[in-house]
N, C-alpha and C positions, 0 to 999 in steps of 0.2 A: 692558414696553411702550415701549421706546426710550429709557429713562433711561440716562445716562452717569455714570461715576464720575470722580473728579478726574484720574486718570492719562489716561483717554481724552480728556478735555477739553483738558488741557495738550498732549497729543500732536497732537490735531487742530488746535489753534492753531499749533503748530509747522509742521505740514504746510501750513496755509493761508498762513502768512507766507512760505513757500517757493514758493507758487503751485501746490501740488499739490491734486488732488481729495482728498476726505476719505473715511475709512472703509475703508482697506486693512488686510489681516492683518498680524500683527506680524513684526518682525525682531529677533533677540535682541541683535545687536551694536550698540552705540551709535556712531554716526558723526556728524561734522559734517554739516550739512544744506544742501548746495548746491542750486541750483535744478534741476539735471539728475540728481541721484542722491539720492533721498530715503529716509531710514529710514522704517519703517512703524509703524502704530499698534498699541497693545496690543489683544488680542482683546476682543470684547464680553463674553465669559464670564471676564473677568479675576478671578483669585482675590484680588487685592490689595484692601485696604479703600479706600473712596472718600474717606477723610479723612486728614489728617496727624496722627500721634500726638504726644503731648507730647515735649519734648526728652529726658526721662528714658528713653523707650522707643526701641528701634531703629526706624528708618524702614523700611517694607516694601521688599524688594529691588526690586520692579518700579518703584515710585514713585521710588526712588533712581536707578534707571536713567534715568527720564524727567528728573529733575533734572540729572543729569550731561549729558544731551544738550542741555537748555535752556541750561545754563551754557556749553557749547561753542559754541552759536550766536551768542553775543555780541549779545543783543538789548538795545535801549535804550528807555527809557520817559520820557515827560513827564507829570508829575502836576500837576493843577490842583485846589487845595483848595476846600472849601466855604466859604460866607460870603456867600451871596446875590449881589446885583448888585455889591456892593463887591469881592468876590473875582473876579467876571467881568471887571470893568473893569481891575483890577490884572493879572489873568492875560493880558488882551489885550495890555497893554504888554510883558509878558515874552515872549509869543508873537511879537509883532512884532519885537522885538530879536533873538530867536533866528533868526527867518526872515531877517533882514537880515545876519546874521553869515556871512561867507564862510569856509569851512574846507576843509581837504583831506579828501576823502571817506574814510570808514573802509573802504569797499568797494573803491575803486580809488585807490591811493595817489597817482597822478599827476593826479587830477581834482579840480577845485575845485567845491564844491557848497554849498548853504545848510545851515547847521547843523540847521535844522528837519527836513530830509530824512534826517537820520541816525537818526531815532527810528522804531522799529517799533510802539511802543505809545503810545496816548494814554489816560491814566487820569484820570477826572474824578469829582468828588463835588459834589453840591448846586450851589452857585453856580458852581463851576468847570465843572460840566456845561453851564451856559448857553453859555459861550464855546466849550467843547469841542464841543458839539453844533452850534453855529453853524459851526465849522470843518468838521466832518464833513458837514453839510448843504451847505456851499459847495462842497466837493470833489465831492459827489454831483451837485449841480445843474450844476456846470461840466462834469462828465463826460457828462451826458445831454442838455444843451440843444443842443449842436451837432448831435446826431442828429435833432433835431426841426426844425432850421433856425432856431432862435431865437437872439436876441442873447445873448451871454455876459454873465454877471453881473459880470464884471470889465471891462466896456466902458470905454474910454478909459484902460486901464491897460497892457495888454501883449497880445502874441500868443504862441502856442506851445501846448505840451501842457497838459493839465489842471492837474497840480500845479505846473508852471512858472508858469502864470498866477496861481494862487492864492498861491503862496509869494512871488513877486515883488510881487504886489499888496498883500500884508500890510503891507509897510513902504514907504510913499511919503512919510512925514514923520518927522523925527527927534524925539527926546524933547522938544525945545523947540517943537514944533508948526510948524517951518519946512516950506514946500512943497518937495517934490522936483521931479523932472522931469515928473511927471504929477499930475493931480488924485487926491485920495484915492479909493480903491476904493469903489464903491457899497455893497457889503455893510457896510463899516466906517462910512460916513456914515449908513447906515440904523440902525446900532446907536446912534449918538449921538442920533438923532431919537427912538428908542424907549426911551431909558433910564428913562422914567417909565412902565414897561410895564404895570403893573396898571391904571392909568387914565390914558391918554395926555394927557388934557386936565385942567388944574388947575381949571377953572371949576366953581363949585357948581351950575351949570345945564347942565353938560356931559352929553350923551347917554351918553358912556362911563361916567361916574360913576354915573348912575342905572341904566344897564344892569347894572353890578356889583351895585348895591343890589337890583334886581329879581331877579337870579340868586340872590343869597344868600337872599332871602326865599322865593323859589319852592322852592329846595332844602331850606330849613328846614321849610317846610310839609309837603313830601313825606316828609321824614324823620320828622316828627311823626306823619304818617299811619301810618308803619310802627312807630314806637316807643311812642307814647302809648296806643293801644288795649290792648297787653298790660299796661301799668301800671294802666289803668282796670279791666281785667278782674281783675287780681290783687287790687285793693281790693274789687271786687264779690264775689269768691269769699270773701274774709275776712268781709265783711259778711254773706254768706249763712250762713257758719258761726255767726256771732254770732246771727243771727235764728233759726237752728235751735236754738240753746241756749235762746233765749227760749221757743220753742214747746215745748221738751222739758218745761218745767214744767207744761204742760197735759196731758201724756200720763199718764193714770191707769189705763188698761186696755190689754190687749194687742191687737195686730194683726199680720198676717203680715209687713208690711214692717218693723215694729219688732223682731220676733223675728229677722229677718235681720240688722238692724243690730246687735242684741246678739250675734249669732254672729260677725260679722266681726272685732271687736276681739279676741275670744278666739283666733281663728285667727292673726291678725296677730302678737299677742304671743307665742304659742307658736312661730310660725315664726322670729321674731327671736331668742328666747331659745335655742331648739334649735340655730340656726345658730351662735350665740355659743359654745355648748358644743362643737360640732363643730370650730369654727375656732380654738379656743384652743391655744396651744403645748403645754399639759399633755395634750391629747388627740392632737394631731398627725394629724388625720384628713384635713382638706381643704386648709388652708393657702392661702387665696385672697388676691388683691390688694385694695388699698383700694377700687377701683371696685366689686368684688363685695361688699365689706363694706357699702358705702353702699347697694347695691341689695337685699341679702338680710338685713341686720341693722338698720341705721339707719332706712331708709325704712319697712319694715313696722312697726317699733316706733312711729315717729311717727304713722303712720296708726292703728294700734291704740290708742295713747294718746289721740289726738284723739277717736276714736269712744267710748272708755271714758268720757271726760269728758262726752260727750253722754248716754250711758246713765245715768251717775250723777246727772245733773241732772233725770232723770225720776222721779217717785214710783213709777211702775210698774217702772222698772229697778231701783230700790233694793229694792222688794218682791220682785222676782224673785230677786235675789241672796240675799236673806234666806231665801226658800223653798228655794233650792238648798242652802244650808248646813244648813237644818233637815232636808231629805231625806237629807243626808249624815251624819246622826247628831249634829248640833250644835244640836239644838232646845233644849237646856238654856240656850242663850244668850238665848232670848226673855224669860224672866223676869228674867234679869240685866240685859237691855237696858232693861226698864221702870224699873229702879232706878238703873242706871249706863249711860246712853246712850253717852257718849263712850268709856268703857272697852270696852263691848261692840263698838262700831264698830271700835276698834283691834284687838281680838281677832279679829273676823271678817276684817279685812284681813290680819292676819298668817297666819291659816289659809289664806285664798285664795292668798296669796303663796307659801306652802310648796307648795300643790297645783300651782300654775302652774309653778313652777321644777322640781319633781320630774317632772312630766309632760314638760316640755321636755327634761329630761335623758334620759328614756326615748326620746324621739323623735329625738334628735340623730343616731343612725346613719343615718336616712333621707337626710341630706344627702350621705352617701358615695355613695349610688346616683345622686343628682342630678348630682354632679360626677364620677362614675365613679372614685372613689377607694376604697381599702381601708379597712375599719373597724378594721383591726388597726394600732395606732400603731407607729411605728418604735421600736427599743429605747431610744433616748435620751428618748422621750416617754412611756414606760410609767410609770404612777404608782408612787411608792414605797409608798403606803398606799392601795390601791384603794377602801377603804370610807370614807376621809376625804373624798374628792372629792365624792360625792353629798351627804354630810352637810354639807360646807361650802356647797354650792350650795343646799341646803334652808335653811340659816341665812340665806344671802343673800336667799332668797325671802321668808322671814319679815320681814326688814328692809324689803324692797321693799313688801310688803303693808302693813306697819305705817305706813310713811311715806306711802304713798298714801292710807290711811285718815285719817291725821292731816291731810293736805291737804284731804280732804273736810270734815272738821270745821272747819278754818280757813275754808274758803269759806262754810260756814253762818254762822260767827260774824262775818264782815266785812260782812254785809248787814243792818244794823239796820233799814232801811226795809221789809224783806220785799218788795222789788220784784223781779219776774222779770227786768226789763231790767238792773237793777244786778247781780243774782246772775249773770246770763248774761255780763255784762261781765267780772266778776272771774274767772269760770270760763274764759272765752275767753282772757284774757290770762295767767292764772296756772295754769290747770289742767294743760295739757300740760307746761310747764316744771317743775311740781312732780313729775309722774310721771317725767320725764327725770332730775330730781335724785335721785329714789328709785332709779332704775336705776344711776346713777353710784355712789351709796352702797352699793348691793348688790354691785357689782363690787369696790369697795374691801374690803368685808367678806369676800368670797370670796377675794380675793388675799391677805388677811391670814393665810390658812392656807398661804402659799407654801412654807414649809419642809416641808410634808407633800406637796407637789406635785412634779411633774417639770418640767424646763426653767424653773427659778425665775427667772433673770435675764431670759430672753426673755419669760416670762409677765408680769413686772412691766412691761416695755416695751410689751407688747401691751395691758395694762390702761390704761396711761397714754395711748397713742394712741387707743384706743377711747373712753375718757372724754373726751379732748380733742375728738373729733369730736362726741360727744353734747353737750358743753358749747357748742360753736359753734351747734348746732341750738337749744339752750336759749336762748342769748342772742339769736340771730336771731329766734326766735319771740316772745320777750319784747319786743324792740324794735318789730318789725313790727306785732304785734297790739296792743301798747300804743299805737302811733301811730294805727292805723286805728280802734280801738274807743274810745280815750280822747280823740281830737281833738274830736269834736262836743260832748260834755259839758264839756270844758275850755274850748272856745270860748264856750259858753253862759255858763259861770261868769265868764269874763273880761269878757264884754259886760255882765253884770249888775253887776259890781263896778267896772269902769273905763269903761264907755260903749260904744256901738255902733261907734264909729270905731276901737276898739283893734285888733280882729282884722284889718281891712284894712291897718292900719298895720304890724302884725307880718308880714303876708303880703308887703307891699312891702319890708320889711326883709329877709325871706328871699330875695326876688328880687335885691336889691342884693348880698346875700352870694354869690349864684350868679355875678353879674357879676364881683365881686371875685375869686372863686375862679378864673374863667377867665383873668382878666388876670394873676393871680399865677402860674397854671399855665403860661401861655404865655411868661411873662417869662424872659428869658435869665438872670436872677439867681436863679431858682428852681432849686434843686438836688434831685436824687433823694435818698431817705432815706439811702442809704449814703455820700453825699458830705457830709452835714451835719457840722458840728463838734460836739464833745461838750459836755456841761454844759448850762447855761441857754440858750445860743444855739440848741441843737438844738430846744428847745421853743418858743422865741420866733421862730424863723426863718420866712422867707416860705413855705417848703413846709408847715410846720405850720399857719400861718395859712390857707393855701389849702385844706388838708384840712378844717380846722374850718369854713371858709365853705362848702365843698361839702357837708359833713354837715348844716349848718343848712338849706341850700337844699333838700336831699333830704327832710329831715324836714318842712319847710313844704309842699313839693309833695305828699307823701303825705297830710298833714293836710288840705290843701285838697281833694284828691280825695275823702277820706272825708266831709268836710263837704258837698261837692257831692252825693254820693250820698244823704246823709241828707235834704237839701233836696228832691231828686227823689222820694225815697220818701214824704215828707210830702205832696207834691203829688199823688201817685198812690195814697195810702193809701185802702183801701176803707172808706168810711163814717166816722162819727165815732168808732168804737171803736179806730181806729188799728191795725188788724190789718196784718200785714206783707204787702205786695203781691207774693206769690210769682210771680204771672204776669209782672209787670214784671221781676223778677230773672231768670227763665228766658229771657224774650224778649231782654232786654239782653245776657245771656251768649251766646246764640246769634248775635245780630247782631255782637257784638264778635269772637267766634270766627271767623265768616265773613270779616269785614273783615281780621283778622290773617292768615288763610290767603291771601286774595287779594292783599293788599298785599305779603306776603313773597315771593310768586312773580312779581309783576309789576314791582315797583320794584327798581331796581339800586342796591345799596349803594355802588357805585363812581361811577356816573354822577351821582347826586344829592348827592354831597359837594361840598366846595369844590375838590376836585381838578380837576374839569372847567374851572371858571372860571380857576383858576391855570394849568393846562396850556395852554388856548387862548390866553391872553395871553402866556405864555412863547413859544409857537410863533409867534405873530404877530410878536413883537418880535425874536426871535433866529433862528429858522429861516426865517421870512418875509424877514428881512433878507438872507439869502443869495441870494435870487432877484432876477432882473432886474425892476426896478419896472414897466417897460412890459408885460412878459409877465404879471406878477402881476395888473396891472390888468385884463387880459382874462379872468382866471379867478376872481378873488375875488368874494365876495358884495358887491354895491355898497352894500347897506344896512348890513351889520355890519362890513365890512372884513376878515372872516375868510375863509380859504381852506384847505380840506382838503389841497390839494396842497403846502402849506408843509412838512408833516411827512412825510418818506418812511418807508416800512416799514423797521424796524430791519435786517431781513435783506437789504435792497437796498443797504445801504452797502458791502457787500463783493462783489467780483467773484470767483467761485470759479474756480480754475484759472489765475488771472492773478497773476504775481509782483508784489507791491506795491513795486517799486523803479523807479528811473529815471522814464520817462514815465508809469508807472502808480503812482507813489508815493501811498500813503495809509496812515496809521497805523491799526492795529486798535484801535478805540475800545472801551474797557471802562468802563462806567458803573456806579458803585457805589451800592447801596442797602443798607438794613438790614432783615433778617428779624426781626420782633419776637418775643421769647421771654419775655414777662413772667411766664408761669407754666410755664416749661420744667422738665422733670424733671431736667435737668442742674444739680445744686446748685452746681457751681463757677461757673455763669454767672448767679448771682442778682444780681450787681452789674452785669454787662453788659446783661442782659435783651435781647440782640440778637445776631444772627450776620450775617456778610457775605453779601450777595446781589448778584450781578453780572448786567448785561445787556451783550451784545455782538452784533454781526451774526451770530455763529456759535452762541453758547450763552447760556442764562439759567439761573441756579441758584446753589447754594451748595456750597462745598467744606468747610463747617464740620464740626467734630468732633461736632456734635449729630446728624449723619447718618452712619449706618454703611453705607449702600448708595448706589446712584446718586442724586445730588442735582442733576443738571443735565439740561436738555432742549435740544434743538437749536432755534434760533430759526426754522428753516425746516423744511419737511416732508421726511421721509426714508422709506425702505422700512419701517423699524422704527417710525417715528412718522409716521403718514399725515397728521396735521394739525400746523401750526406751534404752538408753545407759546404759550399765552395769546391765541389767536385773532388772529395776525398783529399783534404789538406794533409800535407806531410809535416812531420816535426821540423824538417829543414826549412820549409817555407815559413812556418810560424816563427822559427828562430830568426830567419833573415828579415822578416817584416819587423819584428821587435827591435832589430838592430839597424833599421834603415835610417841612418842618422842624417844623410844628405839627400834632400829632395826639394822640389819647388815649393811644396807645402810642408812646413815643419812645425806645426802646432804654434806655440807661443814664440817660436823663433822665426816664424814666417816673415819674409820681407817682400812685399809685392813688387818692388822695383827690380828684384833679382829673379823672381820666379819665371819670368818670360825667358830669360837667357838660359837658366838651368834646364828648362824643358826643351828649349831649342837645341841645346847641345847634349841632350840626353843624360844630364847629370841627375839621374832619377833612380833611387833605390826602393821607393815605395811600391805598393801593390794595390790594385783595384779589386775589390770583392763586392758581391751583391749586398745591398743593404739588408741586414737581418730582420727588418720589420716584417710583420705578418702579411702585408699586402703585396709583397714582391714575388712575382712568379719566377724570377731568375735566380732564386736563392742557391741553386745547385750548379750554376755556371762557374767555370774556371776563370773567365775573363769577360769583359763587356762585349756585347754582341756587335757594337759599333764603336770603333776605337777613337773616332774623331772627336765626339762630344766630350768624353772624359779627358782627352788630351788637352783640349782647349780650356776645360775647367781647371785642370792642373796648372796650365800655363798662365792663366789670368787670375788665379786665386779665387775660384768660384766653387770650391769644394764645400759641401754642406751635408746635413743629415737628412734632407728631404728628397735627395735624388735616389734613383734606383741602384746606383753604384756609389760606394764610399771609398775614400782614399786613405789607406792605412800606412803609417810610418812608425819610426822608432818610438817605443813606449816612453822614452825620456822626453819626448815632445809634449807629454802631459805630466808624467810623474816618474822620476828616474830611480826610485828606490824599490818599487814593488810593494811598498807599505800600504798604499791606498786600498788595494783590493783585499788585503788580509784583514784590515780593520773592518772593511765591509762584511767580511765573513766572521767577525767577532772572535778572532783567534785570541786566546788568553795569554799566550806567550809568543812573542815575535822577536826573532833575532835578525838584525839587518847588517849586511856587509856593504859599506859605502866606500867605494874606491873611485869616486868621481874626481874629475880634475878641479881641485879647489886649493890652489897654492896659498891663497890669502885667508883660508879658513872662514869664508863668509857663510858657509853652510846653506848655499842657495838651494840645493836639491832637498835638503831636510826641511828648510823653511817652506818651500813650495809644497812639499807633501803634507806637512802639518796644517798649512793654511787651507788646502783643498779638502783635507779630511774633515776639518771643522766646518767649512762652508757647506760641503755636499752631504756629509754623513752625520754631522752634528756631534762628533766625538772629539773631545779635547785631550791632548797628550801633554803632560807636564814632564819636562826633562830635567834630570839632575846630573851635574858634573860636566855640562857642555863647555863651560868656560875653561876647564882644565885641558881640553883638547887643543886649545889654541897655542899652548906652550909647545914649541917644537925646536928640535935641533936643526940648525941651518948649516954651519960649517965649523970644522975644528979650528981652534981649540976651545970652542964653546963648551961649557960644562954639560954633562949628560943630564937628562931629565928622567926622573922616575915616575912622572905623572902617568895616569892611565891613558889608554888609547880608546876608551869606551865611555859611554854615557848610559844612564838608566832612565827609562821613562815610565810614568804611570798612564795607562790607557783608560780613560775615565768613561767606561761603558755605562756605569750606573747613572751618570748625568744624562746621557742620551736616551737610554732605554728605561730607566727607572726600575721599579719592581725589585726583584731579587737578583738582578744582573750583577755579576762580579767584575771588578776592574781587572785589566790585564797589565802585563809587564812587557816593556820593550828593552832589549839589549842592543845597543847601537855601537857597532865597530866602525872606526874611522881610520883610514890609512894615514900614517904619520911617521915621523922620524925623530926619536928622542936622543939618539946617540948611544943607547945601550943595546942595540940590536947585534946580531952575530956579525962577525967581521966580513963575511961574504956579502952581506947586505950593505954594511957601511962602506966598504971599498967601492962598490958600485955607486953609492950615493955621493961619495966624494968626487968621483970622476964625472958624475952627471948631476949637477946642482938642482935640477928641477925634480928629481926623484923625491917622493913617489907620486908626483903630479905632472908627469910628462903628458904632452898633448894627446888627446884622443885621436887626432888626425894620423898619428903614427900607429899603423897597424902591422908594421913589419918588425916584430920583436926578434931580437937575437936570443940565443940560449941563456946567456948571462942575465939579460934583461928579464926574461920570463921567470927565471929561477929567483931573481931578487925580489920580485913582487910576490911570488908564491911563498918564499921563505918569510917575508915580512908578514903576510897574512897569518901564517902558521904561528909565528912568534907572538903576534898581538893576541891571538886567541889563547895561546898557552899562558901568557902573562895574566890574562883575565881569569882563566880557570884556576890558576895558582892563587891569585888574590882572593877569589871567591871560595877557597877551600875545596876546590874540585879535585885536588891531587892527594887529599888525605882520606882516611877511612875512619869509621866509627870505632872508638877504642874498645867498646864492648862487643859489638857484633861483627866488626871487620867489614861492614858494608860501606860502599862509597856513598856520598851524598846524592840527593836528587838534583837534577839540573835546575829545577825551580829554586831550591835552596841556595845554589851557587849564585844565581841572579840576585836573590834577596840580600845575600852577603855583600855582593858588589855594590848594591844600592846603599846599604848602610855604611860601607867604606868610603863613599864619596859624598856623604852628607845627607843622603835621602833617608827618609824614615822607612825602615824595612816593613814590609807587609807581614801580617801575622800568618 
């Protein structure tokens, strides 16, 4: 249905950058790609995989051909890192200085041009996307405004073609803030004015502030309408089971409905046990996956065990089981039971267990008909001793029955008050776990005969995984039912011992623990489990504390819901006898069910998160800044100051069929996000928990190895894809997704213990989009059709690449520099602006990028001069440092692609402070010791703060270009150097070997 693989996407980008229409049939020979003679794209039915293999495997031939062509094209990329508005301000300075640098054009040797116009790609992540999207929007607005007869957004700056206006207007002041020949361009002055973008006014009575508060509370309420009813219903269903067990004590004679109830556990247990026999490696009959195991083995066993507990709580049920045994020839036990009750119960249980297990053994072949498999096992699975297997299964059945009967005796003995409610409580909490434990023990006894069975090692592993899943069910039931059933009597006991104010105080403490968990979970200091250090610090770290606080809050919440239901039942109990108000239970269940269904289909999981508030303010501050103020005043909402025209459609940023050079220059903007894979089946990605996901005017999707087929969609409508992907995505939405730093799922920063509370309190900036894979019919939808399932996936960390909907967050949750995707595109020159928060100069973002580029793309990058960046000015009167703010890297494409591929160059800028910066920067740094690495959580920049980061970026780029000879001209021709020669000179100056 129109999905593209990686080869097709890279080739279509190649064609677009040459000004060609998209979607032509292939040409086998790789040629350089001039504007007038274009190589053609791979076919839609491409046999090559849509992902890059690891370095140890050979690259598919067709993809290698694409890489060779991309390398020949000599494309350049400018990458702006994540880091919130700090990164945006720093990147603006870098951008301005590059725009101001005059170089000899790489396309026409005798022409002088801006260095900025040498770049074909603009790659942004998170905060870098703020300023990158601002530039893309400015180019877009400047291109379209003259057509409408409106004033240009670069008024009072320059005249000329669209990119000429924008590029020349980018730099009208030098790094020290001196005025040039013209006033500062309006889009830049608008940025300064909007640096406090989340709430423009500082005042505590500002409408902006209270509008934000109202939006947060509204969205929180609507999310609770979606989320809280399922939790209330879950507690109600648990209460209903508990009440049913209380009523079971009153059933002393038979009725049709009770006979049906007695039949269901028999059928469920037989289905589960017979499936277990058929699915075991020793039989080799059906061999199904884990989801089928959960559906056909674990689920029916749990249902059967729960109903069995209900039956055994009824005097009539016990009598019926005794009658069945008597009719089967075991009547001699009646006299023995009068003298030795406990022993007789144990014997009856063992007999019933043997019967159940042997009958299930006989029924096992039926599953081969259900799954369409042969009942004849393969040779490797044929038993060594055919008669031992059923004997072992029968022994396991005897153990199962014996332990289940022992559990019944235990439940009788722990109720000294002879109260039906107390007995039901113990049975509800302990009954099913006891039966599950009996099943686990039975499996262990069966597998103890392993030496007589076939497939011994595989059988042991099967038993271990099966028992592990049953143990999870055992513990989950114990915790949930223990909380729901035990909370009300525990609260009553606490009040009687410590006073009536104790329970509300404990509830308040639980609420505070929830708040603490959210704060710690969102903290930049909280690390994912895999990143924590070993030993005692691992258990005392912030992440562990956050998880404990989250667990406490969840437990208090469930307990309060249970106590609330008990209070409601007491209010509506029928008469003084305290009978259970079943009418209320059924009516409440129906009302909650209807509410859940309606809310999940009406409410949007995307629209009512914090994403909308965040996106709208980003759009107003950065994309709105690119527009002419007078024109915007005519179209904006006068009450809110928002304007939907600020954010263009993502697909409209690109003019198809127009070569993006000269008067039509514009970089192809690639915005990086992260596709969250917290529960991915790819075990190698357990640490990452995310894959790259990109947005561009041409395509959206992922080329990650987790996809084996097409994983991209065109941003615009095509013949194969009648609707645009994601319902006409806007630039503002892509920018906000790329900057969605705080969400329950946060790539390698995900912490499962905190995700529940972040979702519950709607601390969610991420966005759900349709999986771009080819088999997804919902590719054009704006939001999930049912909000409940993705909400719970987000809450419990179940996001993966296999679902119809994928959860997208900040690109920094995968890679924070934007470098990864540009290496994938084989760019020959890459400039990176890194303003990440790195006060210790650990280069975490850089190391993460280089590591993933090597693992996923097979490309190694050698860096020169990185150690010099660690020398930094801290506080006066420390001596000033003249060391560089940059490092140079060799991108070794030739190692990965072989052939005639040429290596690339990386110019890496790192924000730092050496003591030689302009006084405006230094004075701010002295007053703010953490500059230039102030926390990313601070998105409320003042004018001086914004300007200090911008000026620092400008100064760093100017120092680099000066050191690389970029400010000099050729003595004979008077021509400036090329940008490539500047980078080579920088490389030689820091000890690297300059390229020829």
